[in-house]
C-alpha positions as CSV (number, residue, x, y, z in Angstrom):
1,M,5.3,-21.1,-6.7
2,S,7.8,-21.2,-4.2
3,T,11.3,-20.5,-5.0
4,G,14.4,-21.0,-2.5
5,A,17.0,-18.9,-5.1
6,A,18.5,-15.5,-4.0
7,L,17.9,-12.3,-5.2
8,P,19.7,-11.3,-8.4
9,P,23.3,-9.6,-9.1
10,S,21.9,-6.5,-8.3
11,L,20.9,-7.0,-5.1
12,E,23.2,-9.4,-3.7
13,L,25.9,-10.7,-6.2
14,A,27.2,-8.3,-7.7
15,S,30.4,-8.2,-6.0
16,R,31.2,-11.6,-6.9
17,E,33.0,-11.0,-10.3
18,S,33.2,-14.8,-11.0
19,I,29.1,-15.2,-11.5
20,T,28.2,-16.1,-15.4
21,P,26.1,-14.2,-17.8
22,A,23.6,-17.2,-17.6
23,Q,23.6,-17.1,-14.1
24,L,22.8,-13.6,-14.3
25,R,20.0,-14.1,-16.7
26,E,18.3,-17.6,-14.5
27,V,18.8,-15.4,-11.3
28,G,16.9,-12.3,-12.8
29,A,14.4,-14.8,-14.6
30,Q,13.6,-16.1,-10.7
31,L,13.0,-12.8,-9.4
32,Q,11.0,-11.7,-12.6
33,R,8.9,-14.8,-11.8
34,F,8.5,-13.9,-7.8
35,L,7.6,-10.0,-8.6
36,L,4.9,-11.8,-11.0
37,E,3.0,-13.0,-8.4
38,Y,2.9,-9.7,-6.6
39,E,1.5,-8.0,-9.9
40,F,-0.9,-10.9,-10.2
41,G,-2.3,-10.6,-6.5
42,L,-2.2,-6.2,-7.2
43,R,-4.6,-7.1,-10.2
44,E,-7.1,-8.8,-8.4
45,V,-7.1,-5.9,-5.4
46,E,-7.5,-3.5,-7.9
47,T,-10.4,-5.8,-9.7
48,K,-12.4,-5.4,-6.5
49,I,-12.0,-2.2,-5.7
50,E,-12.5,-0.9,-9.4
51,I,-15.9,-3.1,-9.2
52,L,-17.0,-1.5,-5.7
53,R,-16.3,2.0,-7.2
54,D,-18.6,1.2,-10.4
55,E,-21.2,-0.5,-8.4
56,F,-21.5,3.0,-6.1
57,S,-21.5,5.0,-9.1
58,H,-24.2,3.4,-11.0
59,M,-26.2,2.0,-8.1
60,H,-26.2,4.3,-5.2
61,D,-25.3,7.6,-7.3
62,Y,-22.1,8.5,-5.5
63,N,-18.7,7.5,-5.9
64,P,-16.6,7.6,-2.5
65,I,-13.1,6.7,-4.0
66,E,-11.8,9.5,-5.4
67,H,-8.7,8.0,-7.0
68,V,-6.4,4.7,-7.1
69,S,-2.5,4.2,-7.2
70,S,-0.6,1.3,-6.9
71,R,2.7,-0.1,-7.6
72,V,4.9,-3.4,-7.5
73,K,8.2,-2.5,-5.5
74,S,10.9,-2.5,-7.9
75,P,14.2,-4.8,-7.7
76,D,16.0,-1.9,-6.4
77,S,13.8,-0.8,-3.8
78,L,13.1,-4.5,-2.6
79,R,17.2,-4.3,-2.3
80,E,17.2,-1.5,-0.4
81,K,14.8,-2.8,2.2
82,V,15.8,-5.9,2.4
83,L,19.4,-4.4,3.1
84,R,18.3,-1.9,5.5
85,R,16.5,-4.3,7.5
86,G,19.4,-6.9,7.5
87,L,17.5,-9.8,6.2
88,S,18.5,-12.9,4.2
89,T,18.5,-12.4,0.3
90,D,16.4,-15.8,0.0
91,L,13.2,-15.2,-1.7
92,P,10.9,-17.5,1.1
93,T,12.6,-15.0,3.7
94,I,11.5,-12.0,1.6
95,R,8.1,-13.4,0.8
96,R,7.6,-14.4,4.6
97,E,9.2,-10.9,6.3
98,I,8.2,-8.1,4.0
99,T,4.7,-7.7,3.2
100,D,4.7,-4.7,1.4
101,I,6.1,-5.7,-2.3
102,A,2.5,-5.2,-3.8
103,G,0.7,-2.4,-2.7
104,I,-2.3,-0.4,-3.3
105,R,-4.1,3.1,-2.1
106,V,-7.4,4.3,-2.3
107,T,-8.1,7.9,-1.9
108,C,-11.6,8.6,-0.6
109,S,-13.7,11.5,-0.4
110,F,-14.5,11.2,3.7
111,V,-12.7,9.3,6.4
112,T,-16.5,7.4,6.8
113,D,-16.0,6.2,3.0
114,A,-12.4,4.7,3.7
115,Y,-13.5,2.6,6.5
116,R,-16.4,1.4,4.2
117,I,-14.5,0.5,1.8
118,F,-11.9,-1.2,3.8
119,D,-15.4,-3.5,5.3
120,L,-16.7,-3.8,1.8
121,L,-13.3,-5.4,0.5
122,T,-12.4,-7.5,3.8
123,Q,-15.5,-8.9,4.2
124,Q,-15.1,-10.8,0.7
125,D,-14.7,-14.3,1.4
126,D,-11.5,-14.8,-0.5
127,I,-9.9,-12.0,1.1
128,T,-7.4,-12.8,4.6
129,I,-6.7,-10.4,7.0
130,R,-3.1,-10.4,8.2
131,R,-2.4,-7.3,9.9
132,V,-4.4,-4.0,10.6
133,S,-2.9,-0.6,11.8
134,D,-5.5,1.8,12.0
135,Y,-3.6,5.2,11.7
136,I,-6.8,7.3,12.1
137,A,-8.3,6.2,15.1
138,D,-4.5,6.7,16.6
139,P,-2.5,9.2,14.5
140,K,1.4,8.3,14.2
141,P,3.2,10.9,16.5
142,N,4.3,13.6,13.1
143,G,0.4,13.9,12.7
144,Y,0.4,10.8,9.8
145,K,-3.1,9.3,9.5
146,S,-4.0,6.7,7.1
147,L,-5.9,3.4,7.6
148,H,-3.2,0.5,6.6
149,A,-3.8,-3.4,5.7
150,I,-2.2,-6.4,5.0
151,I,-4.4,-8.5,3.2
152,E,-3.6,-11.7,1.3
153,I,-5.4,-12.8,-1.9
154,P,-5.6,-16.1,-3.8
155,V,-3.8,-16.1,-7.1
156,F,-4.0,-19.2,-9.5
157,L,-1.2,-19.9,-11.4
158,S,-0.7,-23.0,-14.0
159,T,1.8,-24.2,-11.1
160,G,-1.4,-23.8,-8.5
161,R,-2.6,-21.7,-5.9
162,V,-0.7,-19.2,-4.4
163,E,-1.6,-16.5,-1.4
164,V,-0.2,-13.1,-2.0
165,P,0.0,-10.1,0.6
166,V,-1.0,-6.8,-0.5
167,E,-0.5,-3.6,1.2
168,V,-3.8,-1.4,1.3
169,Q,-3.9,2.3,2.2
170,L,-7.1,3.9,2.7
171,R,-7.0,7.7,3.5
172,T,-8.9,11.3,2.5
173,I,-7.9,13.4,0.0
174,A,-6.5,15.9,2.8
175,M,-4.4,13.1,4.3
176,D,-3.2,12.3,1.0
177,F,-2.2,16.0,0.7
178,W,-0.7,16.2,3.9
179,A,1.4,12.5,3.5
180,S,2.9,13.5,0.0
181,T,3.9,16.9,1.6
182,E,5.5,15.5,4.5
183,H,7.4,12.6,2.1
184,K,9.0,15.5,-0.3
185,I,9.5,17.6,2.8
186,H,11.7,14.7,4.4
187,Y,13.5,13.6,0.9
188,K,14.6,17.1,0.4
189,Y,16.3,17.0,3.7
190,D,17.3,13.8,3.8
191,G,15.4,13.1,7.0
192,N,17.1,15.6,8.8
193,V,13.8,17.6,8.8
194,P,14.3,20.9,10.7
195,D,11.8,21.0,14.1
196,S,10.4,23.9,12.8
197,L,9.0,22.8,10.1
198,L,8.5,19.4,11.7
199,D,6.1,21.9,14.1
200,E,4.6,23.0,10.8
201,L,3.5,19.6,9.7
202,K,2.0,19.0,12.8
203,T,0.0,21.7,13.0
204,A,-1.1,21.1,9.1
205,A,-2.1,17.6,10.3
206,D,-4.2,18.8,13.1
207,S,-5.7,21.2,10.2
208,A,-6.1,18.8,7.9
209,A,-8.2,16.7,10.3
210,E,-10.3,19.4,10.9
211,L,-11.1,20.3,7.6
212,D,-12.2,16.6,7.2
213,A,-14.6,16.7,9.9
214,R,-15.7,19.9,8.6
215,M,-16.2,18.5,4.9
216,H,-18.2,15.3,6.5
217,R,-20.5,17.7,8.4
218,L,-21.1,19.3,5.2
219,H,-21.8,16.3,3.2
220,R,-23.9,15.0,6.0
221,E,-26.1,17.9,5.6
222,L,-26.4,17.5,2.1
223,H,-27.4,13.5,1.7
224,G,-28.5,12.9,5.2
225,Q,-27.5,10.5,7.9
226,S,-28.7,7.3,5.8
227,E,-25.4,8.3,3.4
228,V,-22.9,8.0,6.0
229,R,-21.4,5.6,7.7
């Protein structure tokens, strides 16, 4: 289901007074169909993760996944990213250039669990890996840690097969708490965070990493080496 249509008036045509209500409805419907592909792709990935979580709970008496959240970008959020990157507003360009329209975040108990879920998910034969950014092994300068991957999954529609990109983020509880706090601080200061707070955030990131390592050691002592990666 590929279309060359541009984004709806809220994204591109708001300044064109000559647009008719019928044109508004048509372009809006095209965007809705476009975003539905990402919604369907996200459901496929969610199902795979739910199966892994349930299988671990029933077969291994252990659940490596603490929490799962997902979202498809809203039209307004998509518009902001298109404009920020200076992209053309036609849908094929957006499909090609923006790979995080659909996103899922998997919060795990331990670092080893994040890598384990990543391996089990991406080894499935209908999953294609487009890009991996391992910010756990190589944290960002501000201390951010997470394992990011852009994967593609097939969605079968009445019009045929569509390969849908989905961004997957895997992190520990400590990493997720830090990232959530960091985001709130940057939002409050509109990106202009005082240096003193940035230093505190970096120190907190180091403390979170230390906590992850300590909890993993406790987990290993409790369950034995066979239960960890």
